[in-house]
KESEMAR-262799 format. One record per atom (N, C-alpha, C): residue number from 1; atom name; x, y, z. Coordinates in steps of 0.1 Angstrom, whole numbers. Each point is the difference from the previous one (the first is absolute). Layout:
BEGIN
 seq atom    c1    c2    c3
 NUM   CA     X     Y     Z
...
//
This chain:
BEGIN
 seq atom    c1    c2    c3
   1    N   255  -101   196
   1   CA     2    -2   -14
   1    C    -8     9    -8
   2    N     5     7   -10
   2   CA    -7    10    -8
   2    C    -9    -8    -9
   3    N   -11     6    -3
   3   CA   -10    -6    -9
   3    C     3     4   -14
   4    N     2   -10    -8
   4   CA     3     2   -14
   4    C   -12    -1    -9
   5    N    -1     9   -10
   5   CA   -12    -2    -9
   5    C     1   -13    -9
   6    N   -11    -4    -4
   6   CA    -1   -12    -8
   6    C     7     3   -13
   7    N     6   -10    -6
   7   CA     6     2   -13
   7    C   -11     3   -10
   8    N     1    10    -8
   8   CA   -10     4   -10
   8    C   -11     8     5
   9    N    -1     2    14
   9   CA   -10     8     6
   9    C     3    15    -1
  10    N    -9     7    -7
  10   CA     3    15    -1
  10    C    -1     6    14
  11    N     7    11     1
  11   CA    -1     7    13
  11    C    -4    14    -3
  12    N    -8     6     8
  12   CA    -5    13    -2
  12    C    12    10     2
  13    N     1     9   -10
  13   CA    11    10     1
  13    C    -1     9    12
  14    N   -11     1     6
  14   CA    -2     9    11
  14    C     2    -7    14
  15    N     2   -13     0
  15   CA     2    -7    13
  15    C   -12    -7     4
  16    N     1   -11     7
  16   CA   -11    -9     3
  16    C   -10     7     9
  17    N     5     7    11
  17   CA    -9     6     9
  17    C    -8    11    -7
  18    N     7     8    -9
  18   CA    -7    10    -7
  18    C   -10    -5   -10
  19    N     2   -12    -5
  19   CA    -9    -7    -9
  19    C   -13    -3     7
  20    N     1    -5    12
  20   CA   -12    -4     8
  20    C    -7    13     3
  21    N     8    10     4
  21   CA    -6    13     4
  21    C    -8     6   -12
  22    N     6     0   -12
  22   CA    -6     5   -12
  22    C   -14    -8    -2
  23    N     1   -13     1
  23   CA   -13    -8    -2
  23    C   -10     5    10
  24    N     3     1    13
  24   CA    -9     4    10
  24    C    -6    14    -3
  25    N     9     9    -4
  25   CA    -4    14    -3
  25    C   -10     0   -11
  26    N     2    -8   -11
  26   CA    -9    -1   -11
  26    C   -13    -5     4
  27    N     0   -11     8
  27   CA   -13    -6     5
  27    C    -7    11     8
  28    N     7     7     9
  28   CA    -7    10     8
  28    C    -7    11    -9
  29    N     8     5    -9
  29   CA    -6    10    -9
  29    C   -11    -5    -9
  30    N     1   -13    -4
  30   CA   -11    -6    -7
  30    C   -14     2     7
  31    N     1    -4    13
  31   CA   -13     1     8
  31    C    -3    14     4
  32    N     9     8     2
  32   CA    -3    14     3
  32    C    -6     7   -12
  33    N     5    -2   -12
  33   CA    -6     6   -12
  33    C   -14    -6    -3
  34    N    -1   -13     0
  34   CA   -12    -6    -5
  34    C   -11     0    11
  35    N     3    -1    12
  35   CA   -10    -1    11
  35    C    -1    13     8
  36    N    12     4     5
  36   CA     0    12     9
  36    C    -4    13    -7
  37    N     5     2   -12
  37   CA    -3    12    -7
  37    C   -11    -2   -10
  38    N    -5   -12    -2
  38   CA   -11    -3    -8
  38    C     2     2   -15
  39    N    13    -1    -4
  39   CA     3     1   -14
  39    C    -5   -12    -8
  40    N     0   -12     6
  40   CA    -4   -12    -6
  40    C     8    -4   -12
  41    N    -7    -3   -11
  41   CA     7    -5   -12
  41    C     8    11    -7
  42    N    -1    12     5
  42   CA     8    11    -6
  42    C    14     0     5
  43    N     3    -8    10
  43   CA    13    -1     5
  43    C     7   -12    -6
  44    N    13     0    -2
  44   CA     7   -11    -6
  44    C     0   -12     9
  45    N     1   -12    -5
  45   CA     0   -12     7
  45    C    14    -2     6
  46    N     2     6    12
  46   CA    13     0     6
  46    C     3   -14     6
  47    N   -10    -8     3
  47   CA     2   -14     5
  47    C     7    -8   -11
  48    N    -5     1   -12
  48   CA     6    -8   -11
  48    C    14     5    -3
  49    N     2    13     0
  49   CA    13     6    -2
  49    C    10    -5    11
  50    N    -4     1    12
  50   CA     8    -5    11
  50    C     4   -15    -1
  51    N   -10    -8    -4
  51   CA     2   -14    -2
  51    C    10    -2   -11
  52    N    -2     6   -11
  52   CA     9    -1   -12
  52    C    15     4     3
  53    N     1    11     8
  53   CA    13     4     4
  53    C     7   -10     9
  54    N    -8    -4    10
  54   CA     5    -9    10
  54    C     4   -14    -5
  55    N    -8    -6    -9
  55   CA     3   -13    -4
  55    C    12    -2   -10
  56    N     5    11    -5
  56   CA    12    -1    -8
  56    C    12    -4     8
  57    N    -1     0    13
  57   CA    12    -3     8
  57    C    -1   -11    10
  58    N   -11    -8    -1
  58   CA    -3   -10    10
  58    C    -2   -14    -7
  59    N    -1   -10     8
  59   CA    -3   -14    -6
  59    C   -15    -1    -2
  60    N    -3   -10    -7
  60   CA   -15    -3    -4
  60    C    -9    -1    12
  61    N     5    -7    10
  61   CA    -8    -2    12
  61    C    -3    13     7
  62    N    10     8     1
  62   CA    -1    13     7
  62    C   -10     9    -9
  63    N     2     0   -13
  63   CA    -8     7    -9
  63    C   -15    -4     2
  64    N    -2   -13     1
  64   CA   -14    -5     2
  64    C    -6     5    13
  65    N     8     0    10
  65   CA    -4     5    14
  65    C    -3    15    -1
  66    N     8     8    -6
  66   CA    -2    14    -1
  66    C   -12     3    -8
  67    N    -2    -7   -12
  67   CA   -12     1    -8
  67    C   -12    -4     8
  68    N     0   -11     7
  68   CA   -11    -4     8
  68    C    -4    10    10
  69    N    10     5     7
  69   CA    -3    10    11
  69    C    -6    13    -6
  70    N     6     5   -11
  70   CA    -5    12    -6
  70    C   -14    -2    -5
  71    N    -3   -12    -6
  71   CA   -13    -3    -5
  71    C   -10    -1    11
  72    N     4    -6    11
  72   CA    -9    -1    12
  72    C    -4    14     5
  73    N    10     9     0
  73   CA    -2    14     5
  73    C   -11     6    -9
  74    N     2    -2   -13
  74   CA   -10     6   -10
  74    C   -13    -6     2
  75    N    -1   -13     2
  75   CA   -12    -8     1
  75    C    -8     4    13
  76    N     7     5    10
  76   CA    -6     4    12
  76    C   -10    11    -2
  77    N     1     8   -11
  77   CA    -9    11    -3
  77    C    -9    -3   -12
  78    N     0   -13    -4
  78   CA    -8    -4   -12
  78    C   -13    -7     5
  79    N   -11     3    -6
  79   CA   -13    -6     3
  79    C    -3   -12   -10
  80    N     5     1   -12
  80   CA    -3    -9   -10
  80    C    12    -9    -4
  81    N    -2   -13    -1
  81   CA    10    -9    -4
  81    C    12     0     9
  82    N    -2    -2    13
  82   CA    10     0    10
  82    C    10   -11    -4
  83    N    13     4     0
  83   CA    11   -10    -3
  83    C     5     2   -14
  84    N    -7     7    -8
  84   CA     5     2   -14
  84    C    13     9     0
  85    N     0    10     8
  85   CA    13     8     1
  85    C    11    -8     5
  86    N    -3    -9    10
  86   CA    11    -8     6
  86    C     6    -9   -10
  87    N    -8    -7    -8
  87   CA     5    -9   -10
  87    C     7     7   -11
  88    N    -6    11    -4
  88   CA     6     8   -11
  88    C    14     5     4
  89    N     1     6    12
  89   CA    13     6     4
  89    C    10   -11     3
  90    N    -4   -12     5
  90   CA     9   -11     2
  90    C     6    -5   -13
  91    N    -9    -2   -10
  91   CA     5    -4   -13
  91    C     9    10    -7
  92    N    -3    13     1
  92   CA     8    10    -6
  92    C    14     1     7
  93    N     0    -2    13
  93   CA    12    -1     8
  93    C     9   -11    -5
  94    N    -6   -12    -2
  94   CA     8   -11    -4
  94    C     5     2   -14
  95    N    -8     5    -9
  95   CA     4     3   -14
  95    C    10    11    -1
  96    N    -1    10     9
  96   CA    10    11     0
  96    C    14    -5     3
  97    N     1   -10     9
  97   CA    13    -6     3
  97    C     6    -7   -12
  98    N    -8    -6    -8
  98   CA     4    -7   -12
  98    C     6     9   -10
  99    N    -3    13     0
  99   CA     6     9   -10
  99    C    15     1     2
 100    N     6    -3    11
 100   CA    14     0     2
 100    C     7   -10    -9
 101    N    -6   -11    -3
 101   CA     5   -10    -8
 101    C     1     4   -15
 102    N    -9     8    -4
 102   CA    -1     4   -14
 102    C     6    14    -3
 103    N     1     8    10
 103   CA     5    14    -1
 103    C    10     3    10
 104    N    13    -3    -3
 104   CA    11     1     9
 104    C     3    15     2
 105    N     3     7   -11
 105   CA     3    14     1
 105    C   -13     8    -2
 106    N    -3     7    11
 106   CA   -13     7     0
 106    C     1    15     2
 107    N    10     5    -7
 107   CA     3    15     2
 107    C    -9     8   -10
 108    N    -6    -6   -10
 108   CA    -6     8   -10
 108    C   -14     5     4
 109    N    -3    12    -4
 109   CA   -13     6     2
 109    C   -11    -9    -6
 110    N     2    -6   -11
 110   CA   -10    -8    -7
 110    C    -3   -12     9
 111    N    10    -6     6
 111   CA    -3   -12     8
 111    C    -9     4    12
 112    N     3    11     7
 112   CA    -8     4    11
 112    C   -14     3    -4
 113    N    -2     7   -11
 113   CA   -13     3    -5
 113    C    -8   -13    -2
 114    N     6    -9    -8
 114   CA    -7   -12    -3
 114    C    -2    -9    12
 115    N     9     0     9
 115   CA    -1    -8    13
 115    C   -12     5     8
 116    N    -1    13     2
 116   CA   -11     5     8
 116    C   -13    -1    -7
 117    N     0     3   -13
 117   CA   -13    -1    -7
 117    C    -5   -14     0
 118    N     9    -9    -4
 118   CA    -4   -14     0
 118    C    -4    -6    14
 119    N     7     4    10
 119   CA    -3    -5    13
 119    C   -14     5     5
 120    N    -2    13    -2
 120   CA   -13     6     5
 120    C   -12    -6    -9
 121    N     2     0   -13
 121   CA   -11    -5    -8
 121    C    -3   -15     3
 122    N    11    -8     2
 122   CA    -2   -14     3
 122    C    -7    -1    14
 123    N     3     8     9
 123   CA    -7     0    13
 123    C   -15     2    -2
 124    N    -3    11    -8
 124   CA   -14     3    -3
 124    C    -7   -11    -7
 125    N     7    -7   -10
 125   CA    -6   -10    -8
 125    C    -3   -13     9
 126    N     9    -4     9
 126   CA    -2   -11     9
 126    C   -12     4     9
 127    N     0    12     5
 127   CA   -11     4     9
 127    C   -13    -1    -8
 128    N     0     5   -12
 128   CA   -13     0    -8
 128    C    -5   -15    -2
 129    N    10    -9    -3
 129   CA    -4   -14    -2
 129    C    -6    -6    13
 130    N     6     3    11
 130   CA    -5    -5    13
 130    C   -13     6     4
 131    N    -2    13    -3
 131   CA   -13     6     2
 131    C   -11    -6    -9
 132    N     4    -2   -12
 132   CA   -10    -6   -10
 132    C    -4   -14     5
 133    N    10    -8     5
 133   CA    -3   -13     5
 133    C    -8     0    13
 134    N     1    11     8
 134   CA    -8     1    12
 134    C   -15     6    -3
 135    N    -3     2   -13
 135   CA   -13     4    -3
 135    C    -2    15    -3
 136    N    11     8     1
 136   CA    -1    14    -3
 136    C     1     1   -15
 137    N   -11     3    -7
 137   CA     0     0   -14
 137    C     3    14    -5
 138    N    10     1    -9
 138   CA     3    12    -7
 138    C     6    -3   -13
 139    N     0     9    -9
 139   CA     6    -3   -13
 139    C    15     0     1
 140    N     7    -2   -11
 140   CA    14     0     0
 140    C     6    13    -5
 141    N    -5     6   -10
 141   CA     6    12    -6
 141    C     0    11    10
 142    N   -11     3     7
 142   CA     0    12     9
 142    C    10    -1    11
 143    N    -1   -11     8
 143   CA    10    -1    11
 143    C    14    -3    -3
 144    N     3    -8   -11
 144   CA    13    -4    -3
 144    C     7     9   -10
 145    N    -7     7    -8
 145   CA     6     9    -9
 145    C    -1    15     4
 146    N   -12     4     2
 146   CA    -3    14     3
 146    C     4     4    15
 147    N     0   -10     9
 147   CA     4     3    13
 147    C    14    -5     4
 148    N     3   -12    -3
 148   CA    12    -6     4
 148    C    13     5    -8
 149    N    -2     3   -12
 149   CA    12     5    -8
 149    C     4    14     5
 150    N    -9     9     2
 150   CA     5    13     6
 150    C     5    -1    14
 151    N    -6    -9     8
 151   CA     5    -3    13
 151    C    14    -6     0
 152    N     3    -8    -9
 152   CA    13    -7    -2
 152    C    10    11    -4
 153    N    -4     9    -9
 153   CA    10    10    -4
 153    C     2    10    11
 154    N   -10     3     8
 154   CA     2     9    12
 154    C     9    -7    10
 155    N    -2   -13     3
 155   CA     9    -7     9
 155    C    14     0    -5
 156    N     2    -2   -13
 156   CA    13     0    -6
 156    C     7    13     1
 157    N    -7    11    -2
 157   CA     6    13     2
 157    C     5     2    14
 158    N    -8    -4    10
 158   CA     4     2    14
 158    C    11   -10     3
 159    N     0   -12    -5
 159   CA    11    -9     2
 159    C    13     4    -5
 160    N    -1     5   -13
 160   CA    13     5    -6
 160    C     5    12     7
 161    N    -9     9     5
 161   CA     5    12     7
 161    C     7    -5    13
 162    N    -6   -10     7
 162   CA     6    -5    13
 162    C    13    -6    -3
 163    N     2    -8   -11
 163   CA    13    -6    -3
 163    C    10    11    -3
 164    N    -4    10    -7
 164   CA     9    11    -4
 164    C     4     8    12
 165    N    -9     2    10
 165   CA     3     8    12
 165    C     8    -8    10
 166    N    -4   -12     2
 166   CA     6    -8    11
 166    C    13    -7    -4
 167    N     0    -4   -13
 167   CA    12    -7    -4
 167    C    -4   -14    -5
 168    N    11    -7    -4
 168   CA    -3   -13    -6
 168    C    -5   -10    10
 169    N    -8   -10    -5
 169   CA    -5   -10    10
 169    C     5   -14    -3
 170    N    11    -1    -7
 170   CA     8   -12    -1
 170    C    14     3    -2
 171    N     9   -10     3
 171   CA    14     1     0
 171    C     5     4   -14
 172    N    -6    -6   -11
 172   CA     4     2   -13
 172    C    -2    15    -5
 173    N    -8     7     7
 173   CA    -3    14    -3
 173    C    10    10     6
 174    N     7    -5    10
 174   CA     9     9     8
 174    C    12     5    -9
//
C-alpha cells in the first residue's frame, strides 16, 4: 500500500529523500565550517537553517525530535550551559511547524526572510535566556542586538539562497 501524505502536510518540492539529504549536508557543513576550518561564529548557523527548512514539511513530534537531535549535536561541543542548545532548537522546531497554520502560501521572498530571521533570532534568544538562568551573566544589548541580529540576517541570506537554489519546501510553493 502506498504511503499517502497527511492532509495539510506540506511536502518538500525536491522529494522526501532529498530533503533529508539536504538537512544532513547542511549539518555536515555547519560543523566543517565552525569546527573543522575554525571559522567559528563567522560561519552561518547552518543547523538552524537546516532545522527551519526541515520542519516546514513534518509533524510537530518529528520537528521536536529533529530540533532535539540538532541541539544535542551542538551541545556536544559546548562547555557552558549544556542543554541550552537542545531546548532552544527543540522549541524552534516546534514553533517552525506552527508557521504552516498561519502562512499557507509561502512563495514570497519576504516570508522566507522573516521566517529565517525570526527563527534564528528566537533560537539565540531562548539560548540566551537559558544561559542566563544557568548563571552565565551577560547583558542583553550586546548578545541579542549586536551579535544575534547580524547572525539572523546572515542565516536568512543563506536560507533564502538555499530555497532559491533547491526549490520550494512545501506543496503550496510548487
